[in-house]
C-alpha positions in Angstrom: -43.3 63.4 -23.0 -46.9 62.9 -24.1 -48.3 59.5 -23.7 -51.9 58.1 -25.1 -53.6 55.6 -22.6 -56.3 53.8 -24.4 -59.2 52.4 -22.5 -60.1 48.9 -24.0 -61.5 46.9 -21.2 -65.3 46.8 -21.8 -67.4 44.0 -23.4 -69.6 46.3 -25.7 -72.8 44.6 -24.4 -75.0 47.1 -26.2 -73.7 45.3 -29.6 -74.9 42.2 -28.6 -75.3 39.6 -30.4 -72.0 40.5 -32.1 -70.0 41.7 -29.4 -69.5 39.0 -27.1 -67.3 38.3 -23.8 -64.7 36.7 -26.0 -64.7 39.2 -28.9 -66.0 42.5 -27.6 -66.5 45.8 -30.0 -63.4 47.3 -29.3 -61.7 44.4 -31.4 -64.3 44.2 -34.2 -64.7 46.3 -37.5 -68.1 47.6 -36.5 -67.5 50.9 -38.7 -65.0 50.9 -41.2 -62.2 48.3 -42.4 -60.1 48.6 -39.3 -61.1 47.4 -35.9 -62.1 50.0 -33.4 -58.9 49.7 -31.2 -56.5 50.0 -34.5 -58.3 52.9 -35.5 -57.7 54.6 -32.3 -54.1 54.1 -32.4 -53.8 55.2 -36.0 -55.4 58.7 -35.7 -52.7 59.5 -33.1 -49.9 58.9 -35.8 -47.8 62.0 -36.3 -48.9 63.3 -32.8 -48.0 60.4 -30.4 -45.3 57.7 -31.1 -46.8 54.2 -31.0 -44.2 53.4 -28.4 -46.0 56.1 -26.4 -49.2 54.4 -26.7 -50.7 52.1 -23.9 -53.7 50.0 -23.8 -55.5 49.4 -20.4 -57.8 46.0 -21.1 -59.0 43.0 -19.2 -56.5 40.3 -18.8 -58.7 38.1 -21.2 -58.0 40.2 -24.1 -54.1 40.9 -23.8 -53.5 38.5 -26.5 -55.9 40.0 -28.9 -54.5 43.4 -28.3 -51.0 42.2 -28.9 -52.3 40.6 -32.1 -54.1 43.7 -33.3 -51.5 46.1 -32.3 -48.3 44.1 -33.1 -46.1 47.4 -33.2 -47.1 48.2 -29.7 -44.5 47.2 -27.0 -45.8 44.2 -25.1 -44.9 46.2 -21.8 -47.3 49.1 -22.8 -50.4 46.7 -22.6 -51.7 46.7 -18.9 -54.1 43.9 -17.8 -57.0 44.6 -15.6 -58.1 41.5 -13.6 -61.6 42.5 -13.2 -63.6 45.7 -14.4 -64.1 48.5 -12.0 -65.1 51.3 -14.3 -62.6 54.1 -15.6 -61.1 55.8 -12.2 -59.2 52.4 -11.2 -58.1 51.9 -15.0 -56.8 55.5 -15.1 -55.1 55.2 -11.8 -53.3 52.0 -12.7 -52.0 53.5 -16.1 -50.9 56.7 -14.3 -48.9 54.8 -11.6 -47.2 52.6 -14.2 -46.3 55.8 -16.5 -45.0 57.6 -13.2 -42.4 54.8 -13.0 -41.0 55.8 -16.2 -41.9 59.3 -16.9 -42.8 61.3 -13.9 -43.3 64.4 -15.8 -45.7 62.6 -18.4 -48.8 64.0 -19.9 -51.5 61.4 -20.4 -54.1 61.4 -23.2 -56.8 59.2 -22.0 -58.9 57.7 -24.7 -61.8 55.2 -25.1 -61.0 52.5 -27.8 -64.5 52.6 -29.2 -64.8 55.9 -30.9 -65.1 56.9 -34.3 -63.5 60.3 -35.8 -63.9 61.4 -38.9 -61.5 64.5 -39.3 -58.1 63.2 -37.8 -56.6 66.5 -38.4 -59.1 68.7 -36.5 -59.0 65.9 -33.7 -55.2 66.2 -33.4 -55.4 70.3 -33.5 -58.0 69.8 -30.5 -55.7 67.5 -28.6 -52.6 69.8 -28.9 -54.6 72.7 -27.3 -55.6 70.3 -24.5 -51.9 69.2 -24.2 -50.9 72.5 -24.0 -53.5 73.5 -20.9 -52.6 70.3 -19.3 -49.1 71.4 -18.9 -50.5 73.9 -16.1 -49.9 72.2 -12.7 -53.3 70.7 -11.3 -55.1 71.3 -14.5 -57.5 68.3 -15.6 -58.8 68.7 -19.1 -61.4 67.0 -21.0 -62.7 67.4 -24.5 -66.2 68.4 -25.3 -68.0 68.1 -28.5 -70.0 70.8 -30.2 -73.3 69.5 -30.3 -75.2 69.2 -33.2 -78.7 67.9 -32.1 -80.2 67.4 -28.6 -78.9 64.1 -27.8 -80.4 62.3 -24.9 -77.7 59.5 -25.3 -74.7 61.7 -24.2 -73.6 63.5 -21.0 -73.1 67.0 -21.2 -70.5 69.7 -20.0 -71.4 73.2 -19.2 -68.6 75.9 -19.7 -67.9 79.4 -18.4 -68.4 81.6 -21.3 -67.8 84.6 -19.2 -64.3 83.7 -18.3 -61.4 86.2 -19.0 -60.5 86.4 -22.9 -56.9 85.7 -22.1 -57.7 82.0 -20.8 -60.4 81.5 -23.5 -57.8 82.3 -26.2 -55.8 79.1 -24.9 -58.8 77.2 -26.4 -59.6 75.8 -22.9 -62.8 76.9 -21.0 -63.2 76.5 -17.5 -65.9 73.8 -16.8 -68.9 75.0 -14.5 -70.9 71.6 -14.3 -71.2 68.0 -15.7 -74.7 66.9 -16.5 -76.0 63.2 -16.7 -77.7 62.1 -20.0 -80.9 64.5 -20.1 -84.3 63.9 -21.4 -85.5 65.4 -24.6 -86.8 68.6 -23.2 -83.5 69.0 -21.0 -81.3 68.6 -24.0 -82.9 71.0 -26.1 -82.5 73.6 -23.3 -78.9 72.6 -23.3 -78.6 73.4 -26.8 -80.2 76.7 -26.7 -78.2 77.8 -23.8 -75.0 77.4 -26.2 -72.8 76.9 -23.4 -73.1 73.1 -23.3 -70.9 70.4 -25.0 -71.3 66.5 -25.4 -69.1 64.9 -22.8 -66.8 62.7 -25.2 -65.2 60.9 -22.2 -61.5 62.1 -23.5 -59.1 63.3 -20.9 -55.7 65.3 -20.7 -53.8 65.7 -17.7 -50.2 65.6 -16.2 -49.4 62.3 -14.2 -48.8 64.3 -11.0 -52.2 66.3 -11.4 -54.5 63.2 -11.7 -52.5 61.3 -9.0 -53.1 64.2 -6.7 -56.9 64.5 -7.8 -57.2 60.8 -7.3 -55.8 60.9 -3.7 -57.9 63.9 -2.7 -61.5 63.0 -4.0 -61.5 59.4 -4.1 -59.3 58.2 -1.4 -60.7 54.7 -1.2 -59.7 53.9 -4.7 -56.1 55.7 -3.8 -55.8 53.6 -0.9 -56.5 50.3 -2.7 -53.6 51.1 -5.0 -50.9 52.5 -2.5 -49.5 49.2 -1.9 -49.0 48.6 -5.7 -46.3 51.6 -6.2 -43.4 49.6 -5.2 -44.4 46.5 -7.3 -44.8 48.4 -10.6 -42.6 47.1 -13.4 -41.5 44.0 -11.0 -42.7 40.4 -10.9 -45.0 41.3 -8.0 -46.9 43.7 -10.2 -49.9 41.2 -11.3 -50.3 40.0 -7.9 -50.2 43.6 -6.4 -52.9 44.8 -8.9 -55.2 41.7 -8.2 -55.5 42.7 -4.7 -56.1 46.6 -5.5 -58.7 45.6 -7.9 -60.4 43.3 -5.6 -60.6 45.8 -2.8 -61.5 48.8 -5.0 -64.7 50.3 -5.4 -66.1 50.5 -9.0 -66.3 54.4 -9.8 -66.0 56.3 -12.9 -63.5 59.1 -13.3 -66.1 61.7 -14.3 -68.0 60.9 -11.0 -65.1 60.4 -8.7 -62.8 63.3 -9.9 -64.1 65.4 -12.9 -67.3 66.5 -10.9 -65.5 67.3 -7.8 -62.2 68.8 -8.7 -61.3 72.6 -9.1 -59.2 73.1 -12.0 -61.3 71.4 -14.5 -61.3 72.6 -18.0 -62.7 71.9 -21.5 -61.4 72.1 -25.0 -64.5 72.2 -27.6 -64.2 70.1 -30.6 -66.2 70.3 -33.8 -64.9 67.3 -35.5 -66.9 64.5 -36.7 -67.3 62.2 -33.6 -69.4 59.5 -32.7 -68.8 57.3 -29.5 -70.4 54.1 -31.3 -72.3 53.2 -28.2 -75.0 51.1 -29.8 -76.6 49.8 -32.8 -78.5 53.2 -33.7 -74.9 54.7 -33.8 -74.1 52.1 -36.2 -77.3 53.0 -38.3 -76.5 56.8 -38.2 -72.8 56.1 -39.7 -73.7 53.4 -42.3 -74.5 54.2 -45.8 -78.0 53.7 -46.5 -79.9 53.0 -49.7 -83.4 53.7 -50.9 -85.9 54.6 -48.1 -83.1 54.9 -45.7 -82.2 51.2 -45.0 -78.5 50.1 -44.4 -78.2 46.7 -45.3 -75.5 44.1 -45.3 -75.5 40.4 -45.7 -78.3 38.1 -47.3 -81.6 40.3 -47.0 -84.7 41.2 -48.6 -86.4 44.2 -47.6 -89.9 45.1 -48.9 -92.0 48.1 -48.0 -89.9 48.8 -44.9 -87.7 52.0 -44.0 -85.0 53.3 -41.8 -83.9 49.9 -40.8 -80.3 48.5 -40.0 -79.9 44.8 -41.2 -76.7 43.0 -40.6 -77.5 39.4 -42.1 -75.4 36.2 -42.1 -75.7 33.2 -44.3 -79.3 32.8 -43.9 -82.0 34.9 -45.6 -83.4 37.6 -43.7 -86.6 39.4 -45.1 -88.3 42.2 -43.6 -91.8 43.3 -44.9 -93.8 46.2 -43.6 -91.7 47.5 -40.8 -89.7 50.6 -40.1 -87.0 51.7 -37.6 -85.8 48.2 -36.9 -82.1 46.9 -36.0 -81.9 43.2 -37.0 -78.5 41.5 -36.4 -78.0 37.8 -37.1 -75.1 35.8 -36.0 -74.8 31.9 -35.9 -76.4 31.4 -32.5 -78.6 34.4 -32.0 -80.8 37.0 -33.7 -81.5 40.5 -32.3 -84.6 42.4 -33.3 -85.2 45.8 -31.6 -86.5 49.4 -32.3 -83.6 51.6 -33.3 -84.4 53.8 -30.5 -84.2 51.0 -27.9 -80.9 50.1 -28.9 -79.3 51.0 -25.7 -81.7 48.6 -23.9 -79.9 45.6 -25.6 -77.5 45.6 -22.5 -80.5 44.4 -20.7 -80.5 41.2 -22.8 -76.8 40.5 -21.7 -77.8 41.3 -18.1 -80.6 38.7 -18.4 -78.4 36.1 -20.0 -75.6 36.5 -17.3 -78.2 36.4 -14.4 -79.8 33.1 -15.8 -76.3 31.8 -16.4 -76.7 31.5 -20.2 -73.2 31.9 -20.8 -73.1 30.4 -24.1 -74.8 33.3 -25.6 -72.7 36.2 -23.9 
């Protein structure tokens, strides 16, 4: 059977001051009427039953997940005691699924994406699911780029592969590339064989387990003792020990960049990973002079700004390309192009033990 595993453990530090430790962005309605995690589950409707959807989240967010996704069986919510990036998260979910469905196919999705064309999205997932039936195949979803983005990683695929293989919709991956500078991103676009790395994956449970054991044995070893504890009263303690001894590593770096049978299915649906306030500006409805304004705000002689005001009046005069976000106890002001650096503010607050603001 096909199962969805939704990764929802992050704190969304680039969305400070709205996203906080106690209310991270995946549980907020940052874009649209539903929260991001609710939208992630809803867009799977008709393809993957709700009782085959699983969420891996931080232990602090289990209750919030249950409240926001009441149709999900409680057993389908897995609690990470501490964050260790995506590889341990995926291994934990795979080991749990192996207990109940050894032949399962996992569709792994972040909880914080915005996808506009659900039909096209599901059609791409179907192609990936078909390819993932192949023993050992690891499939990722790539997004056909619309501009030379510097905020995304890239996937280069083999355009010279055999037609019969390409007809399946999946292409052999040649290499993964980190977030490039603008000149490199333009070169990627011009080559026409690069896709944006979406961070979405599809594979058989046994395929990803074998790949993790081979390519990141220290992660595998940390979890090896948890197998017998899965689904028992000893699971929480066993998982805690595993996470404490496990290195922090992404599935991209640990497995996808090293494995042999890696494929990508290109998608041309409307997609945004909603990674920072600039992404929110891009997705927002804009008025005159390109401003996206909500709340109690006045804007004069200013353009291309994102303003999220609260009860107090926010006034902008003679400024351009700013993000201004007001909450009860903090105000963010930054240039739109510096939105990813908001994370540095959270790092500073944590380092200086200003926990009331994180």
